[in-house]
Structures are given as structure tokens and as C-alpha cells.
N, C-alpha and C positions, 0 to 999 in steps of 0.2 A: 920632482915628480917623474922626470924623464928616466932616471935610474930605476925607480920602482916599476915603471911601465916596461922597461927593457928586461928587468928580472922576470916579470910575469910572462912576457913573450918568450924568453929563453926557456921557461918551464914548459910552455906549450909547443915550442918548436919541434921537439922529437916526434910528437904525434902528427904534426903537419907534414914533416919530412918523410914520415913513414908512408904517407900517401903520395909522395912525389912532389910536394910543394914546399913553400917556405913563406915566412912573413917578415916584412921589413918595416921598421918604424920610420915614418916620413916626417911627421911633426905633431906637436901638441899645441892646440890653440883653444884657450878658454874652456878647458876640460874635455875637449873633443880630440880624441886620438885618431890620427890619420895614418893608415897603414897601407902597404902595397902587398898584395898576395902574389907570390911568384911561382914559377914552375907549373905543375899540374893544377894548383889552386887558382891560378889566374884565369883559366878557362873552364873550370869545373862548374857544372850546374848547381852543385851544393855549396859553392863558395859563400853565398849569402848566409846560409845556415851556419857554416863554420865561423863566419865573421860575427854574426849577431849572437848565436846561441853559445858559441865557444869562447872566442876572443873577447867580445864585449862583456859578456857575463863575468868572466874571470877578472878583467880589468876594473869593472865597476865595483865588484866585491872586494878586491884586494888593494886598490889604489885610491885613497881619498881624493876627491876632486874630479875624478874621471866620470863624465856623464854619458858619453857616447863614443862609438868607434865608427869611423867612416873608411870606406875603401877608396884609395886613390889609384887611378888607372895609369 
């Protein structure tokens, strides 16, 4: 599962980096993917939208077993 999650994050990364941020996989526990938003994304007011509407939606759709994405500070 970790490889699949990383592949999806790698597809999303250019869009996040274009806005001055990045995303790092921290861990996966019982279908919950924990990520750290870096750079501009770490303090951006829209980071929750990026996390839930962008990253979570893509991972839930593309990786079987992923149920949620949480941000780790």
C-alpha cells in the first residue's frame, strides 16, 4: 500500500510544488494516511482544502484500503 500511496503523492507533487509547497508521507496506520505539508502549504489557509479535496480524494479513489488522510504537524 505504501508504494501505491507514494505513487499518487508523486503525481500530485508538481501541482503542490507549483504553489511553493510539498507533501511528505509520514505513515499509514489502518487505512489512515498521515502526511506532512511542507513549505508554503504548511501555513496556507487553504491547506485543509488541499489535504481533503485534493490529496485525500485522490488516495481514496486510487489506493484500495485508504479511508482517510490526516495532516501531521
